[in-house]
C-alpha positions as CSV (number, residue, x, y, z in Angstrom):
1,M,4.7,0.7,-11.8
2,R,5.1,-1.8,-9.0
3,L,2.0,-3.3,-7.4
4,S,3.0,-2.0,-4.0
5,R,2.6,1.6,-5.3
6,I,-0.8,0.7,-6.5
7,L,-1.8,-0.8,-3.2
8,Y,-0.2,1.9,-1.1
9,G,-1.5,4.9,-3.1
10,V,-2.1,8.1,-1.3
11,D,-5.9,7.6,-1.6
12,S,-5.7,4.1,-0.2
13,P,-8.2,3.7,2.7
14,L,-5.7,1.6,4.6
15,L,-3.2,4.5,5.0
16,P,-3.4,7.0,7.8
17,N,-4.0,10.7,7.2
18,K,-1.4,13.5,7.9
19,T,-2.0,13.3,11.6
20,G,-1.2,9.6,11.7
21,R,-4.8,8.5,12.4
22,I,-6.9,6.3,10.2
23,R,-9.7,8.2,8.5
24,A,-12.9,7.0,10.3
25,Q,-15.3,8.1,7.6
26,Q,-13.7,5.7,5.0
27,E,-14.5,2.0,4.9
28,F,-11.7,-0.5,5.4
29,E,-12.7,-2.5,2.3
30,I,-11.4,-2.4,-1.2
31,N,-12.9,-4.5,-4.0
32,V,-11.6,-5.3,-7.5
33,N,-13.4,-2.3,-9.0
34,D,-11.8,0.1,-6.5
35,L,-8.4,-1.4,-7.2
36,A,-9.0,-1.2,-10.9
37,D,-9.9,2.5,-10.6
38,Q,-6.6,3.1,-8.8
39,V,-4.7,1.4,-11.5
40,V,-6.5,3.4,-14.2
41,E,-5.8,6.7,-12.3
42,Q,-2.1,5.9,-11.7
43,Q,-1.2,4.2,-15.0
44,G,-3.5,5.9,-17.4
45,I,-4.8,2.7,-19.0
46,T,-8.4,1.6,-19.7
47,K,-10.4,0.1,-16.9
48,A,-10.8,-3.1,-19.0
49,N,-7.0,-3.4,-19.2
50,A,-6.7,-2.8,-15.5
51,R,-9.3,-5.5,-14.7
52,E,-7.3,-7.9,-17.0
53,F,-4.2,-7.1,-15.1
54,I,-5.8,-7.7,-11.7
55,D,-7.5,-10.9,-13.0
56,A,-4.2,-12.2,-14.3
57,L,-2.5,-11.4,-11.0
58,M,-5.2,-13.3,-9.0
59,S,-5.2,-16.2,-11.5
60,A,-1.4,-16.6,-11.2
61,S,-1.6,-16.4,-7.4
62,V,-4.3,-19.1,-7.2
63,D,-2.3,-21.3,-9.6
64,A,0.8,-20.9,-7.5
65,A,-1.1,-21.7,-4.3
66,A,-2.7,-24.7,-5.9
67,K,0.9,-26.0,-6.7
68,G,1.9,-25.5,-3.1
69,E,4.2,-22.5,-3.8
70,E,4.6,-19.4,-1.6
71,I,3.4,-16.2,-3.1
72,A,5.6,-13.2,-2.2
73,L,4.6,-9.6,-3.0
74,P,7.6,-7.4,-2.0
75,G,6.4,-4.5,0.2
76,F,3.0,-6.2,0.8
77,G,3.6,-9.6,2.3
78,K,3.7,-13.4,1.7
79,F,0.9,-15.9,1.3
80,K,2.1,-19.3,2.8
81,L,0.5,-22.7,2.8
82,T,0.3,-24.6,6.0
83,N,-1.0,-28.1,6.5
84,R,-3.5,-28.7,9.2
85,A,-3.6,-32.3,10.5
86,A,-6.8,-34.2,11.0
87,R,-8.1,-33.8,14.5
88,V,-11.0,-34.4,16.8
89,G,-13.3,-31.6,17.6
90,R,-16.7,-30.9,19.3
91,N,-20.0,-29.7,17.9
92,P,-20.7,-26.6,19.9
93,S,-24.4,-27.1,19.7
94,T,-24.6,-30.7,20.9
95,G,-21.2,-31.3,22.4
96,A,-20.8,-34.4,20.2
97,T,-17.3,-35.4,19.2
98,I,-16.7,-35.0,15.5
99,K,-13.7,-35.8,13.2
100,I,-12.2,-32.8,11.4
101,A,-10.5,-33.7,8.2
102,A,-6.9,-32.6,7.3
103,S,-6.8,-29.4,5.3
104,T,-4.4,-26.9,3.7
105,K,-4.7,-23.4,4.9
106,L,-3.5,-20.2,3.2
107,S,-2.1,-17.7,5.7
108,F,-0.8,-14.2,5.2
109,V,2.3,-12.7,6.7
110,P,2.5,-8.9,6.2
111,A,5.7,-7.3,5.0
112,K,7.5,-4.7,7.2
113,A,6.4,-1.9,4.9
114,L,2.8,-2.8,5.3
115,K,3.1,-3.1,9.0
116,D,4.8,0.3,9.2
117,A,2.1,1.9,7.0
118,L,-0.7,0.6,9.3
119,N,1.1,1.5,12.5
120,P,3.0,4.7,12.0
121,A,3.1,5.6,15.7
122,S,4.8,2.3,16.7
123,T,7.4,2.8,13.9
124,K,8.4,6.2,15.4
125,K,8.7,4.7,18.9
126,A,10.8,1.8,17.6
127,T,13.1,4.3,15.8
128,K,13.6,6.4,19.0
129,A,14.2,3.3,21.0
130,K,17.1,2.2,18.7
131,K,18.9,5.6,19.2
């Protein structure tokens, strides 16, 4: 089964209920154990195997990012590396000028499917506007 189905499962706390509203009683946080539980439920494998799968996915993603590669998960989004140049900043406490070193930042760009799942009302408006 595709990872997008695991992440967008019916019981996912990120998806709206039947009325289109996000369920307020649920937290908007999912950890590795929660994700592993969903994999176990949907795939019928052991929790240890589910954890190994998730760990392998995370390890491969970290390795790809370390090599400077873009990480694309269809239906979920892309993780892209952007270089931040060295710059001069200010210490907010003292107002003193400080040098901020150059760095590499990992940014996330959500896929259209994820945006639509998070904003179902705006998707309906956009469909009506096209007609």
